[in-house]
C-alpha positions in Angstrom: -84.6 -2.3 -34.6 -83.2 1.2 -34.7 -84.3 1.7 -31.2 -82.4 -1.4 -30.0 -79.3 -0.3 -31.9 -79.3 3.0 -30.2 -79.6 1.2 -26.8 -76.6 -1.0 -27.7 -74.5 2.0 -28.7 -75.4 3.8 -25.5 -74.5 0.7 -23.4 -71.2 0.3 -25.2 -70.3 4.0 -24.6 -71.2 3.8 -20.9 -69.0 0.7 -20.6 -66.1 2.4 -22.4 -66.3 5.4 -20.1 -66.5 3.1 -17.1 -63.3 1.2 -18.2 -61.5 4.5 -18.8 -62.3 5.6 -15.3 -61.1 2.4 -13.8 -57.8 2.6 -15.8 -57.3 6.2 -14.7 -57.7 5.2 -11.0 -55.2 2.4 -11.2 -51.7 3.1 -9.6 -49.2 4.0 -12.2 -46.1 1.7 -12.7 -42.9 3.4 -11.7 -41.1 5.2 -14.5 -37.6 3.9 -15.3 -35.5 6.7 -16.6 -32.2 5.8 -18.1 -30.3 7.5 -15.3 -32.1 5.7 -12.5 -31.9 2.3 -14.1 -28.2 2.7 -14.6 -27.5 3.6 -11.0 -30.1 1.5 -9.2 -29.1 -2.0 -8.1 -25.5 -1.5 -9.0 -22.8 -2.6 -6.5 -19.1 -1.9 -6.7 -16.5 -3.8 -4.6 -13.3 -2.3 -3.4 -10.4 -4.4 -2.0 -7.9 -2.6 0.2 -5.5 -3.2 3.1 -5.8 0.0 5.2 -7.1 0.1 8.8 -7.7 2.6 11.5 -7.9 6.2 10.5 -6.8 5.4 6.9 -9.7 3.0 6.5 -12.1 5.6 8.0 -10.9 8.0 5.3 -11.8 5.5 2.6 -15.2 4.9 4.2 -15.8 8.7 4.1 -14.9 8.8 0.5 -17.3 5.9 -0.2 -20.1 7.9 1.6 -19.4 10.9 -0.6 -19.5 8.8 -3.7 -22.7 7.0 -2.8 -24.4 10.3 -2.0 -23.5 11.7 -5.4 -24.5 8.4 -7.1 -28.0 7.5 -5.8 -28.7 3.8 -5.8 -25.1 2.7 -6.1 -23.7 0.6 -3.2 -20.0 0.3 -2.6 -18.6 -2.7 -0.6 -15.3 -1.7 1.0 -13.5 -5.0 1.9 -10.4 -4.9 4.0 -7.8 -7.7 3.3 -4.8 -8.7 5.3 -1.6 -7.6 3.6 0.1 -10.8 2.7 -2.9 -13.1 1.9 -4.2 -10.3 -0.2 -1.5 -10.6 -2.8 -2.3 -14.2 -3.5 -6.1 -13.6 -3.3 -6.1 -10.8 -5.9 -3.9 -12.9 -8.2 -6.3 -15.8 -8.0 -9.3 -13.5 -8.5 -7.7 -11.8 -11.5 -6.8 -15.1 -13.1 -10.2 -16.5 -12.5 -11.9 -13.5 -14.1 -13.7 -12.5 -10.9 -11.8 -9.5 -9.6 -13.1 -6.7 -7.4 -14.2 -3.6 -9.4 -11.5 -1.5 -7.7 -8.3 -2.8 -6.1 -5.4 -1.6 -4.0 -1.8 -1.9 -5.1 1.6 -0.4 -4.5 2.3 0.4 -8.2 5.6 -0.8 -9.5 6.2 -4.3 -10.8 3.5 -5.8 -8.8 0.8 -3.8 -10.6 2.6 -4.1 -13.9 2.2 -7.8 -14.0 -1.6 -7.3 -14.1 -1.2 -4.5 -16.6 0.8 -6.8 -18.9 -1.9 -9.5 -18.6 -4.5 -7.0 -19.8 -6.3 -7.1 -16.5 -6.2 -3.4 -15.6 -8.2 -0.5 -17.2 -6.2 2.3 -18.9 -7.0 5.6 -17.1 -4.8 7.9 -19.2 -7.6 9.7 -21.0 -10.0 10.0 -18.1 -7.7 11.4 -15.3 -5.3 14.4 -15.0 -2.0 13.0 -14.0 -0.8 16.6 -13.2 -3.0 16.4 -10.0 -0.5 14.0 -8.5 3.2 14.2 -7.4 5.4 12.9 -10.2 7.2 10.4 -7.9 3.8 9.0 -6.9 2.0 8.8 -10.3 5.1 7.3 -11.9 4.6 4.2 -9.9 1.5 3.3 -11.8 2.5 4.7 -15.2 3.8 2.2 -17.7 4.7 3.1 -21.3 3.3 6.6 -20.6 -0.1 5.2 -19.8 -1.7 5.6 -16.3 -3.2 2.5 -14.7 -3.8 3.6 -11.2 -4.2 6.7 -9.0 -2.1 7.1 -5.9 -3.4 8.5 -2.6 -0.5 8.6 -0.3 3.2 7.8 0.0 5.2 6.2 2.8 8.8 6.3 4.0 10.6 3.8 6.2 12.2 5.2 9.3 13.6 3.5 12.4 11.0 3.9 15.1 12.1 3.8 18.7 10.9 4.0 22.3 12.0 7.4 23.7 11.6 6.3 27.3 13.9 3.3 26.8 16.5 5.6 25.1 16.3 8.1 27.9 16.6 5.4 30.5 19.9 4.2 29.1 21.1 7.6 27.9 21.0 6.7 24.2 20.9 9.3 21.4 19.6 9.0 17.9 22.6 7.6 15.9 24.3 9.5 13.2 26.3 6.5 11.9 25.9 2.8 11.7 28.6 2.2 14.2 26.6 4.3 16.7 23.5 2.2 15.9 25.5 -1.0 16.7 26.5 0.4 20.1 22.8 1.1 20.8 22.0 -2.5 19.9 24.7 -3.8 22.2 23.4 -1.6 25.1 19.8 -2.7 24.7 20.8 -6.3 24.4 23.0 -6.2 27.5 20.0 -4.8 29.5 17.6 -7.6 28.4 15.8 -5.6 25.7 15.4 -6.8 22.2 17.1 -4.2 20.0 14.8 -4.6 16.9 11.2 -5.8 17.0 10.9 -7.8 13.8 8.4 -10.4 12.6 9.8 -11.9 9.4 7.4 -14.6 8.4 6.1 -12.3 5.7 9.7 -11.8 4.4 9.2 -8.2 3.1 9.7 -6.9 6.7 13.3 -8.3 6.7 13.8 -7.0 3.2 13.6 -3.4 4.6 16.9 -4.1 6.5 18.5 -5.6 3.4 17.5 -2.6 1.2 18.9 0.0 3.6 22.1 -1.8 4.2 22.7 -2.4 0.5 21.9 1.2 -0.4 24.1 2.7 2.4 27.0 0.5 1.3 26.6 0.6 -2.5 24.9 3.9 -3.0 21.6 4.9 -4.7 22.5 3.6 -8.1 23.2 0.0 -6.9 19.7 -1.2 -7.3 19.1 0.7 -10.5 22.1 -0.9 -12.1 21.2 -4.4 -11.0 17.5 -4.0 -12.1 18.4 -2.3 -15.4 21.2 -4.8 -16.1 23.4 -1.8 -16.7 26.3 -2.3 -14.3 26.6 -4.0 -10.9 24.4 -7.0 -10.4 22.5 -8.4 -7.5 25.6 -10.4 -6.6 27.7 -7.2 -6.2 30.0 -7.0 -3.2 27.7 -4.4 -1.7 24.9 -7.0 -1.5 27.3 -9.5 0.0 28.4 -7.0 2.6 24.8 -6.1 3.4 23.9 -9.7 3.9 27.0 -10.2 6.0 25.9 -7.3 8.3 22.4 -8.8 8.7 24.0 -12.1 9.8 26.2 -10.2 12.2 23.2 -8.6 13.8 21.4 -12.0 14.0 24.4 -13.4 15.9 24.5 -10.4 18.2 20.9 -11.1 19.2 19.5 -7.9 17.6 16.2 -9.7 16.7 13.7 -11.8 18.6 14.1 -15.6 18.8 12.3 -17.3 16.0 12.1 -14.1 14.0 11.3 -15.9 10.7 8.3 -17.6 12.2 6.7 -14.4 13.7 3.6 -12.9 12.0 3.6 -9.2 11.2 -0.1 -9.0 10.3 -1.2 -10.2 13.7 1.1 -7.7 15.4 3.7 -10.0 17.0 6.5 -7.5 16.4 4.5 -4.4 17.4 3.5 -6.0 20.7 7.2 -6.2 21.6 7.4 -2.4 21.2 4.1 -1.7 23.0 5.2 -3.8 26.1 8.7 -2.2 26.3 10.3 -5.6 25.4 11.9 -4.1 22.3 13.6 -0.7 21.7 13.4 -0.2 18.0 11.6 -1.3 14.8 12.2 -0.6 11.1 8.8 -0.1 9.6 6.9 2.1 7.2 5.2 5.4 8.2 2.0 3.5 8.1 3.1 2.1 11.5 1.8 5.3 13.2 -1.6 4.8 11.8 -1.6 1.2 13.1 -0.3 2.2 16.5 -3.1 4.8 16.8 -5.6 2.1 16.1 -4.0 -0.6 18.4 -2.2 1.3 21.2 -2.8 5.1 21.0 -1.3 5.7 24.4 2.1 4.5 23.2 2.4 7.5 20.8 3.8 9.7 23.6 6.8 7.3 23.8 7.4 7.2 20.0 10.3 8.7 18.2 11.9 8.1 14.9 15.2 8.6 12.9 16.3 7.7 9.5 18.6 4.7 9.0 22.2 6.1 9.5 25.0 6.2 7.0 27.8 3.5 7.0 31.4 4.7 7.2 33.0 4.2 3.8 29.7 3.5 2.1 28.4 5.4 -0.9 24.9 6.1 0.5 23.6 8.6 3.0 20.6 9.1 5.4 19.2 11.5 2.8 18.4 8.5 0.6 15.2 6.9 1.8 13.4 3.6 1.3 9.8 4.2 0.6 6.9 3.7 -1.7 3.4 4.6 -2.8 0.3 3.1 -1.1 -2.5 2.9 -1.7 -2.8 3.1 -5.5 -6.3 2.4 -6.7 -6.9 0.7 -10.1 -10.0 -0.5 -12.0 -10.2 -4.2 -13.1 -10.6 -4.5 -16.8 -13.1 -7.4 -16.4 -15.3 -5.5 -14.0 -19.0 -5.1 -15.0 -19.2 -1.4 -14.2 -15.9 0.0 -15.3 -17.0 3.6 -16.0 -18.7 3.8 -12.6 -15.5 2.3 -11.0 -13.4 5.0 -12.6 -15.5 7.6 -11.0 -15.1 5.8 -7.6 -11.3 5.7 -8.0 -11.3 9.5 -8.6 -13.1 9.9 -5.3 -10.9 7.4 -3.4 -7.8 9.1 -4.8 -9.1 12.7 -4.6 -7.7 15.6 -2.7 -10.3 15.3 0.1 -9.4 11.7 0.8 -5.6 12.4 0.6 -6.0 15.4 3.0 -7.9 13.3 5.5 -5.4 10.4 5.3 -2.5 12.9 5.7 -3.9 14.5 8.8 -5.6 11.5 10.5 -3.2 8.7 9.4 0.0 10.7 9.2 0.7 9.9 5.6 2.4 11.9 2.9 -0.1 13.0 0.3 0.4 11.8 -3.3 -2.1 14.5 -4.4 -0.8 18.0 -4.9 -2.0 20.9 -2.7 -2.7 19.2 0.6 -1.9 21.1 3.8 -0.8 19.2 6.8 -2.3 19.5 10.3 -0.9 16.4 11.9 2.5 16.9 13.5 3.9 13.6 12.5 2.6 13.9 8.9 4.4 17.3 8.7 7.7 15.8 10.0 7.5 12.9 7.6 6.7 15.3 4.8 9.6 17.5 5.7 12.0 14.5 5.5 10.5 13.5 2.2 11.0 17.0 0.9 14.7 17.0 1.9 15.3 13.5 0.6 17.7 13.2 -2.3 16.5 9.8 -3.5 13.6 7.4 -2.9 14.4 3.7 -3.1 11.2 1.9 -3.9 10.5 -1.5 -2.3 12.3 -4.3 -4.1 9.4 -6.7 -3.9 7.0 -4.2 -5.5 9.4 -3.0 -8.2 11.1 -6.2 -9.4 9.3 -8.7 -11.6 7.5 -11.2 -9.5 9.9 -14.1 -10.0 13.0 -12.0 -9.0 11.1 -10.4 -6.1 10.2 -13.8 -4.8 13.9 -14.9 -5.0 15.0 -11.7 -3.2 12.4 -12.3 -0.4 13.2 -16.0 0.0 16.9 -15.5 0.1 16.7 -12.5 2.5 14.7 -14.6 4.9 17.3 -17.4 4.6 20.0 -14.8 5.4 18.1 -14.0 8.7 17.8 -17.7 9.3 21.5 -18.3 8.7 20.6 -21.1 6.2 22.4 -19.5 3.3 25.7 -17.7 3.2 25.7 -14.1 1.9 27.5 -15.3 -1.2 25.0 -18.1 -1.9 22.0 -15.8 -1.3 23.0 -13.0 -3.6 24.1 -15.4 -6.3 20.6 -16.9 -6.4 19.0 -13.5 -6.9 21.4 -12.6 -9.7 20.8 -15.9 -11.5 17.1 -15.3 -11.4 17.5 -11.7 -12.6 19.6 -12.9 -15.6 16.9 -15.4 -16.4 13.9 -13.1 -16.1 15.0 -9.5 -16.8 15.8 -9.1 -20.5 
């Protein structure tokens, strides 16, 4: 009996050793450290509207971010400018926004901030890394809700070959600009390439004319409800001048039905059918992407002063873009904040400045691109920056401004009727 027991113990021992050997030889399951599990299988989505060299700068920023965050994938999704505004609003309202999104700061971003849809970045970024005029566009009640990358100004672009052919000089006054318009028109050339289906493109003309007539405080008084309103005589005169230009044939036929995003206005410039265009400094980036050979023909000047007006050509229409913010309802907000820091970092801003001719919103960037340096010099000498109405005003007022301005170009409202509608909406909305 004892002998059998010893045999059983021996057999059990052998079996245990055998099992241990088999277990030791089995492939080990992969370890899941907290760091790898956090980064693996996470995807961040970024919505933006840049293209060409500017988009390449964003792609390079994404590559740097993905390299420093193994396992994280960033989807960079380019949207068309005008549909994007509606698409983001719907996504925000539906609770399914991108993790990181583009904006222009101002009132357009603030509506999302007021709805609690944007993450507060105040305590996780250093606002001193950015130019005050730039970071202020995304700062509300002393809290930062977005980081700016670059800034833009709005000059008058023109075809140097056409100007030389007809012995035209860059105008110093509005009267001189009108003479240029007359000369171009009489020679079968469209003076201004404008596609105004999107409405904001025509708004650039309204903003400049109103500022040159009423001075830099005109908009601030109307917006702040502290003096002149949106029905001030300066706005009436600006609208009147637009309609004078329309009747002179300064714009293409069917201007309000032409699409900016598809390049209908730019093609008029590229094919020498138009002599000038009022557009943002982002136009150079677009041109280099669409028709780089046209750059040798390209010149620009700032919108001239108007005799008897209170404004000057040292006062510039412009804005900040892109501004990158983090959606409050995003699943990976902390990771998205780190991505925004890369997208709006010095390396990205430098690349955009020198490859897309933009003005850096980040301090300490040196310029290599000739156009970027020229635009920066103008910005440095500027005495005032008038931000875009449609990005600064509350949405309802901005919409009224855009709708009535388009109607002014279409001659379907008188100047008095148009500005009255904007003022009434401002009284209703701005408290």
